[in-house]
Phi, psi and omega in degrees: 000320181300319181297316178296323180296317181296319179296320179294317179297317179297319181296313181297317179299317179296326179283324182277326184230067187297327184295333184285324187258356181288147168285177182300132180209161178229166184256004187220167173288165175257143182299326180088188186234015178233162179298320181297314181294327177289323176294319178300316180297315179297320178298316178301315180292321178299311178297320179302311184289331171297316178296320178298315180297319177297317180298317180298315182295308184297311183286331176297312180295319182296312183293322176297318180296318179299317185284315186283338183244031181291154183299328182294342179265006175093008181280147177238146182295137177285153182237097179214163189252321179207160176214109185304317183296314178298318181296321177296317183296315184282357169264316184291317183295310177299325179297317180293323178295317181295320177297319178298325178283327186288327184299304177294327179296319180292320178298319179293318181295320179299315179295318181301324185266002179274095184262010183284163175056047179276154178268329183225133178244125180232127175271128180245120181242129179270136177233159168279102003221082179195174184244143173248134178242122180241119179275097190301319185284341187246000173059050169207165180194173181196167175262146180240114184238156177303135179244003176301126182300145178300331181296327176287316181299321184267016173061030172264356184213149179297142180294142177279173182300321183247048180308125181064011179233035182225143183229163178286325182223101180288160170287126181252128179226157178275147177283142176080003179248146177281118182249122178261131180253131173249111190254132174210184180218156182263339188227290180238181180284129173243177175211124185267117188225124172234102185299326179294339180265350187068029184241126174210117185217137179287142173250108191245130177304132177086358180232155173242115172260147181241143169206178183205168176206160171220106185277131183269335186231135174297150179158180178249126184237138188240148177210196184208166167284129184246023174238123183302111190238015176129194189304315183254032176308318183285356182248037185231064184283164175242125176232127180239130178249113178264125184232159174303153185303318181298316178295323178295314180298321177294323178294319178301316180299320177297316183293323180292320178294321179293322177297321179292318179295324177295321178297322180291337181295343179299331184270353182289150174273106183268148174262163178300319180297318179295317179296320179297318180295317180286324181294327178296319178292317180295320178297314178303322183279319190254336190241334188297331183299327181261312184271358178075147179302329180267008178077007186282342178068188174220071184303149005270347186294318184235095185295154177293144175259339179291118180070014181280138177294342177296320184257358176246357181264226184300126182297312185296326176293321177297314177301316182297319181295315181292316183288317188252353182072187181232115181300136177084003177234180180281354181286113182279164172272116181265002179302325178263358182260327181248152176287167178300324180295314181289328175296315178296318184293318182289325178293315177298319179296315179298326182281350183231359179268165170060028180088001179297310170046051176286336184077003183265150177218153176239139184263158174305326178296321178294320176295317179301315179294320180298314181293324179287329179296327180291000000 
């Protein structure tokens, strides 16, 4: 009873004194850190004050008319049907106001949609539930996944400062350069949104949408997927790190070298222990959201892998499911999402974790041969 009483008191307090219990909030948009976001903010404020002025005039005249011509003062309602001058005025004045509002709005929209003459082109692909960033001009890419610990999500640990807004690999862009984003999706509709940039664009399977930004200040900027895209929609943050150009060029060189080194790992002779260590990390990033960190899954949508004949039976069938997915189910095709090394590692991990202990392993070379055989 005490618990129910406390909940009732909390509910009543929240309804009667909302300002006391509300988290930090504001009544306005934020200017942002790009020219576009500042133009949007300025346009918003301009339209707001025009609306305020219209409201003051209209309601001022209305209330004055009601007060000054009230019946108690002996006034009687006029009886007329039309007035040409009034009708012309109440058509011409709103039309002029709309034109005055449309001019700056159109100029802002034209600039927002001008993706030409970009310095950096990045393809952004939405997956359930993470983002893939491909640097088209530099021939490398990577996935960006939520890095908030599961202990925080499941309330076993205090929430961090950037709870559900932190990733393992942020998108890195140079300051002062025009960056064009080409947005699409692999499965369902997602939406890539960074409020500080004034950028929000849908990522739709089979379509390429374009948008762009030019960040004025170095820093880390956070956003989210804003299109309901499934079970873990709320676990799909966007983190962008804007850095000076020199630092960006050095980072690009490191990423290209890392991508080349990753390609060469296909030829390495891996041990079971090495694949298990790498597979645990790959599983946590790509598979744990559905099949759970302990492999117990969430049947029937996401079957358990612990003790499952799928991961303890025929090796080639297991590889096929991970690489190509299962049509008509929530099981995605990871052949285009993970490298040959990570595919081999995660399959090996699944076949030997949680007591499965098959003792079997698959090498990156075998994954490479399997994909080419198809």
